[in-house]
Chimera marker file (.cmm) of the C-alpha trace (Angstrom):
<marker_set name="trace">
<marker id="1" x="0.000" y="0.000" z="0.000" r="1" g="1" b="0" radius="0.5"/>
<marker id="2" x="1.263" y="3.478" z="-0.854" r="1" g="1" b="0" radius="0.5"/>
<marker id="3" x="1.838" y="6.076" z="1.848" r="1" g="1" b="0" radius="0.5"/>
<marker id="4" x="1.571" y="8.897" z="-0.699" r="1" g="1" b="0" radius="0.5"/>
<marker id="5" x="-1.422" y="11.195" z="-0.397" r="1" g="1" b="0" radius="0.5"/>
<marker id="6" x="-3.709" y="10.975" z="-3.429" r="1" g="1" b="0" radius="0.5"/>
<marker id="7" x="-3.419" y="13.698" z="-6.042" r="1" g="1" b="0" radius="0.5"/>
<marker id="8" x="-6.749" y="15.537" z="-6.016" r="1" g="1" b="0" radius="0.5"/>
<marker id="9" x="-8.367" y="16.777" z="-9.205" r="1" g="1" b="0" radius="0.5"/>
<marker id="10" x="-11.665" y="18.691" z="-9.135" r="1" g="1" b="0" radius="0.5"/>
<marker id="11" x="-13.261" y="18.588" z="-12.581" r="1" g="1" b="0" radius="0.5"/>
<marker id="12" x="-16.478" y="20.365" z="-11.535" r="1" g="1" b="0" radius="0.5"/>
<marker id="13" x="-15.197" y="23.740" z="-12.806" r="1" g="1" b="0" radius="0.5"/>
<marker id="14" x="-14.453" y="22.181" z="-16.201" r="1" g="1" b="0" radius="0.5"/>
<marker id="15" x="-18.006" y="20.868" z="-16.490" r="1" g="1" b="0" radius="0.5"/>
<marker id="16" x="-19.390" y="24.228" z="-15.355" r="1" g="1" b="0" radius="0.5"/>
<marker id="17" x="-17.408" y="25.896" z="-18.165" r="1" g="1" b="0" radius="0.5"/>
<marker id="18" x="-18.639" y="23.344" z="-20.718" r="1" g="1" b="0" radius="0.5"/>
<marker id="19" x="-15.171" y="21.847" z="-21.185" r="1" g="1" b="0" radius="0.5"/>
<marker id="20" x="-14.538" y="18.085" z="-21.371" r="1" g="1" b="0" radius="0.5"/>
<marker id="21" x="-12.431" y="16.830" z="-18.446" r="1" g="1" b="0" radius="0.5"/>
<marker id="22" x="-10.720" y="13.820" z="-20.018" r="1" g="1" b="0" radius="0.5"/>
<marker id="23" x="-7.511" y="15.646" z="-20.992" r="1" g="1" b="0" radius="0.5"/>
<marker id="24" x="-7.140" y="17.029" z="-17.445" r="1" g="1" b="0" radius="0.5"/>
<marker id="25" x="-7.759" y="13.576" z="-15.950" r="1" g="1" b="0" radius="0.5"/>
<marker id="26" x="-5.201" y="11.888" z="-18.202" r="1" g="1" b="0" radius="0.5"/>
<marker id="27" x="-2.699" y="14.662" z="-17.489" r="1" g="1" b="0" radius="0.5"/>
<marker id="28" x="-3.189" y="14.138" z="-13.749" r="1" g="1" b="0" radius="0.5"/>
<marker id="29" x="-2.624" y="10.397" z="-14.163" r="1" g="1" b="0" radius="0.5"/>
<marker id="30" x="0.645" y="11.118" z="-15.940" r="1" g="1" b="0" radius="0.5"/>
<marker id="31" x="1.769" y="13.273" z="-12.997" r="1" g="1" b="0" radius="0.5"/>
<marker id="32" x="1.210" y="10.559" z="-10.392" r="1" g="1" b="0" radius="0.5"/>
<marker id="33" x="4.216" y="9.207" z="-8.554" r="1" g="1" b="0" radius="0.5"/>
<marker id="34" x="4.602" y="5.411" z="-8.596" r="1" g="1" b="0" radius="0.5"/>
<marker id="35" x="1.935" y="3.930" z="-6.339" r="1" g="1" b="0" radius="0.5"/>
<marker id="36" x="0.057" y="7.216" z="-5.939" r="1" g="1" b="0" radius="0.5"/>
<marker id="37" x="-3.729" y="7.387" z="-6.269" r="1" g="1" b="0" radius="0.5"/>
<marker id="38" x="-5.916" y="10.006" z="-7.948" r="1" g="1" b="0" radius="0.5"/>
<marker id="39" x="-8.896" y="11.445" z="-6.063" r="1" g="1" b="0" radius="0.5"/>
<marker id="40" x="-11.346" y="12.860" z="-8.567" r="1" g="1" b="0" radius="0.5"/>
<marker id="41" x="-14.202" y="15.212" z="-7.677" r="1" g="1" b="0" radius="0.5"/>
<marker id="42" x="-16.996" y="15.264" z="-10.238" r="1" g="1" b="0" radius="0.5"/>
<marker id="43" x="-20.581" y="16.566" z="-10.473" r="1" g="1" b="0" radius="0.5"/>
<marker id="44" x="-21.862" y="13.055" z="-11.325" r="1" g="1" b="0" radius="0.5"/>
<marker id="45" x="-20.607" y="9.491" z="-11.153" r="1" g="1" b="0" radius="0.5"/>
<marker id="46" x="-18.285" y="9.047" z="-14.166" r="1" g="1" b="0" radius="0.5"/>
<marker id="47" x="-19.130" y="5.399" z="-14.832" r="1" g="1" b="0" radius="0.5"/>
<marker id="48" x="-17.505" y="5.236" z="-18.321" r="1" g="1" b="0" radius="0.5"/>
<marker id="49" x="-14.227" y="6.415" z="-16.780" r="1" g="1" b="0" radius="0.5"/>
<marker id="50" x="-14.026" y="3.300" z="-14.598" r="1" g="1" b="0" radius="0.5"/>
<marker id="51" x="-13.525" y="0.983" z="-17.578" r="1" g="1" b="0" radius="0.5"/>
<marker id="52" x="-11.097" y="3.353" z="-19.277" r="1" g="1" b="0" radius="0.5"/>
<marker id="53" x="-8.877" y="3.595" z="-16.205" r="1" g="1" b="0" radius="0.5"/>
<marker id="54" x="-9.233" y="-0.125" z="-15.440" r="1" g="1" b="0" radius="0.5"/>
<marker id="55" x="-7.493" y="-0.708" z="-18.780" r="1" g="1" b="0" radius="0.5"/>
<marker id="56" x="-4.613" y="1.343" z="-17.352" r="1" g="1" b="0" radius="0.5"/>
<marker id="57" x="-4.492" y="-0.785" z="-14.187" r="1" g="1" b="0" radius="0.5"/>
<marker id="58" x="-6.558" y="1.385" z="-11.832" r="1" g="1" b="0" radius="0.5"/>
<marker id="59" x="-9.371" y="0.317" z="-9.545" r="1" g="1" b="0" radius="0.5"/>
<marker id="60" x="-12.060" y="2.763" z="-8.479" r="1" g="1" b="0" radius="0.5"/>
<marker id="61" x="-13.822" y="3.429" z="-5.208" r="1" g="1" b="0" radius="0.5"/>
<marker id="62" x="-16.632" y="5.973" z="-5.400" r="1" g="1" b="0" radius="0.5"/>
<marker id="63" x="-18.684" y="7.852" z="-2.854" r="1" g="1" b="0" radius="0.5"/>
<marker id="64" x="-21.375" y="10.486" z="-3.232" r="1" g="1" b="0" radius="0.5"/>
<marker id="65" x="-20.789" y="13.364" z="-0.809" r="1" g="1" b="0" radius="0.5"/>
<marker id="66" x="-23.618" y="15.163" z="1.024" r="1" g="1" b="0" radius="0.5"/>
<marker id="67" x="-23.504" y="18.087" z="-1.448" r="1" g="1" b="0" radius="0.5"/>
<marker id="68" x="-24.072" y="15.715" z="-4.393" r="1" g="1" b="0" radius="0.5"/>
<marker id="69" x="-20.441" y="15.725" z="-5.547" r="1" g="1" b="0" radius="0.5"/>
<marker id="70" x="-18.923" y="12.374" z="-6.408" r="1" g="1" b="0" radius="0.5"/>
<marker id="71" x="-15.486" y="11.569" z="-4.967" r="1" g="1" b="0" radius="0.5"/>
<marker id="72" x="-13.733" y="8.733" z="-6.751" r="1" g="1" b="0" radius="0.5"/>
<marker id="73" x="-10.354" y="7.371" z="-5.741" r="1" g="1" b="0" radius="0.5"/>
<marker id="74" x="-8.509" y="5.608" z="-8.540" r="1" g="1" b="0" radius="0.5"/>
<marker id="75" x="-5.806" y="3.324" z="-7.131" r="1" g="1" b="0" radius="0.5"/>
<marker id="76" x="-3.019" y="1.843" z="-9.246" r="1" g="1" b="0" radius="0.5"/>
<marker id="77" x="-2.600" y="-1.887" z="-9.336" r="1" g="1" b="0" radius="0.5"/>
<marker id="78" x="-5.715" y="-2.598" z="-7.355" r="1" g="1" b="0" radius="0.5"/>
<marker id="79" x="-4.358" y="-1.370" z="-4.030" r="1" g="1" b="0" radius="0.5"/>
<marker id="80" x="-6.873" y="-1.922" z="-1.235" r="1" g="1" b="0" radius="0.5"/>
<marker id="81" x="-8.445" y="1.028" z="0.561" r="1" g="1" b="0" radius="0.5"/>
<marker id="82" x="-6.641" y="1.945" z="3.795" r="1" g="1" b="0" radius="0.5"/>
<link id1="1" id2="2" r="1" g="1" b="0" radius="0.2"/>
<link id1="2" id2="3" r="1" g="1" b="0" radius="0.2"/>
<link id1="3" id2="4" r="1" g="1" b="0" radius="0.2"/>
<link id1="4" id2="5" r="1" g="1" b="0" radius="0.2"/>
<link id1="5" id2="6" r="1" g="1" b="0" radius="0.2"/>
<link id1="6" id2="7" r="1" g="1" b="0" radius="0.2"/>
<link id1="7" id2="8" r="1" g="1" b="0" radius="0.2"/>
<link id1="8" id2="9" r="1" g="1" b="0" radius="0.2"/>
<link id1="9" id2="10" r="1" g="1" b="0" radius="0.2"/>
<link id1="10" id2="11" r="1" g="1" b="0" radius="0.2"/>
<link id1="11" id2="12" r="1" g="1" b="0" radius="0.2"/>
<link id1="12" id2="13" r="1" g="1" b="0" radius="0.2"/>
<link id1="13" id2="14" r="1" g="1" b="0" radius="0.2"/>
<link id1="14" id2="15" r="1" g="1" b="0" radius="0.2"/>
<link id1="15" id2="16" r="1" g="1" b="0" radius="0.2"/>
<link id1="16" id2="17" r="1" g="1" b="0" radius="0.2"/>
<link id1="17" id2="18" r="1" g="1" b="0" radius="0.2"/>
<link id1="18" id2="19" r="1" g="1" b="0" radius="0.2"/>
<link id1="19" id2="20" r="1" g="1" b="0" radius="0.2"/>
<link id1="20" id2="21" r="1" g="1" b="0" radius="0.2"/>
<link id1="21" id2="22" r="1" g="1" b="0" radius="0.2"/>
<link id1="22" id2="23" r="1" g="1" b="0" radius="0.2"/>
<link id1="23" id2="24" r="1" g="1" b="0" radius="0.2"/>
<link id1="24" id2="25" r="1" g="1" b="0" radius="0.2"/>
<link id1="25" id2="26" r="1" g="1" b="0" radius="0.2"/>
<link id1="26" id2="27" r="1" g="1" b="0" radius="0.2"/>
<link id1="27" id2="28" r="1" g="1" b="0" radius="0.2"/>
<link id1="28" id2="29" r="1" g="1" b="0" radius="0.2"/>
<link id1="29" id2="30" r="1" g="1" b="0" radius="0.2"/>
<link id1="30" id2="31" r="1" g="1" b="0" radius="0.2"/>
<link id1="31" id2="32" r="1" g="1" b="0" radius="0.2"/>
<link id1="32" id2="33" r="1" g="1" b="0" radius="0.2"/>
<link id1="33" id2="34" r="1" g="1" b="0" radius="0.2"/>
<link id1="34" id2="35" r="1" g="1" b="0" radius="0.2"/>
<link id1="35" id2="36" r="1" g="1" b="0" radius="0.2"/>
<link id1="36" id2="37" r="1" g="1" b="0" radius="0.2"/>
<link id1="37" id2="38" r="1" g="1" b="0" radius="0.2"/>
<link id1="38" id2="39" r="1" g="1" b="0" radius="0.2"/>
<link id1="39" id2="40" r="1" g="1" b="0" radius="0.2"/>
<link id1="40" id2="41" r="1" g="1" b="0" radius="0.2"/>
<link id1="41" id2="42" r="1" g="1" b="0" radius="0.2"/>
<link id1="42" id2="43" r="1" g="1" b="0" radius="0.2"/>
<link id1="43" id2="44" r="1" g="1" b="0" radius="0.2"/>
<link id1="44" id2="45" r="1" g="1" b="0" radius="0.2"/>
<link id1="45" id2="46" r="1" g="1" b="0" radius="0.2"/>
<link id1="46" id2="47" r="1" g="1" b="0" radius="0.2"/>
<link id1="47" id2="48" r="1" g="1" b="0" radius="0.2"/>
<link id1="48" id2="49" r="1" g="1" b="0" radius="0.2"/>
<link id1="49" id2="50" r="1" g="1" b="0" radius="0.2"/>
<link id1="50" id2="51" r="1" g="1" b="0" radius="0.2"/>
<link id1="51" id2="52" r="1" g="1" b="0" radius="0.2"/>
<link id1="52" id2="53" r="1" g="1" b="0" radius="0.2"/>
<link id1="53" id2="54" r="1" g="1" b="0" radius="0.2"/>
<link id1="54" id2="55" r="1" g="1" b="0" radius="0.2"/>
<link id1="55" id2="56" r="1" g="1" b="0" radius="0.2"/>
<link id1="56" id2="57" r="1" g="1" b="0" radius="0.2"/>
<link id1="57" id2="58" r="1" g="1" b="0" radius="0.2"/>
<link id1="58" id2="59" r="1" g="1" b="0" radius="0.2"/>
<link id1="59" id2="60" r="1" g="1" b="0" radius="0.2"/>
<link id1="60" id2="61" r="1" g="1" b="0" radius="0.2"/>
<link id1="61" id2="62" r="1" g="1" b="0" radius="0.2"/>
<link id1="62" id2="63" r="1" g="1" b="0" radius="0.2"/>
<link id1="63" id2="64" r="1" g="1" b="0" radius="0.2"/>
<link id1="64" id2="65" r="1" g="1" b="0" radius="0.2"/>
<link id1="65" id2="66" r="1" g="1" b="0" radius="0.2"/>
<link id1="66" id2="67" r="1" g="1" b="0" radius="0.2"/>
<link id1="67" id2="68" r="1" g="1" b="0" radius="0.2"/>
<link id1="68" id2="69" r="1" g="1" b="0" radius="0.2"/>
<link id1="69" id2="70" r="1" g="1" b="0" radius="0.2"/>
<link id1="70" id2="71" r="1" g="1" b="0" radius="0.2"/>
<link id1="71" id2="72" r="1" g="1" b="0" radius="0.2"/>
<link id1="72" id2="73" r="1" g="1" b="0" radius="0.2"/>
<link id1="73" id2="74" r="1" g="1" b="0" radius="0.2"/>
<link id1="74" id2="75" r="1" g="1" b="0" radius="0.2"/>
<link id1="75" id2="76" r="1" g="1" b="0" radius="0.2"/>
<link id1="76" id2="77" r="1" g="1" b="0" radius="0.2"/>
<link id1="77" id2="78" r="1" g="1" b="0" radius="0.2"/>
<link id1="78" id2="79" r="1" g="1" b="0" radius="0.2"/>
<link id1="79" id2="80" r="1" g="1" b="0" radius="0.2"/>
<link id1="80" id2="81" r="1" g="1" b="0" radius="0.2"/>
<link id1="81" id2="82" r="1" g="1" b="0" radius="0.2"/>
</marker_set>
């Protein structure tokens, strides 16, 4: 298990501006240190993203927050949640 804090990416402003978030998400993945997770904040559950990132070796754990935001942690190599 990695002791690195997840890199957090909030794509809600991109959606609010009408911009697709995929480029920002892929850029964030490329910036991850080995073993580091990505914590994504989105205005809805990004179900299609799960399969795309699974192909890159990431597992996803999602949670809807009280304000309606979805927080999804993508872990490399199927690391278990702490």
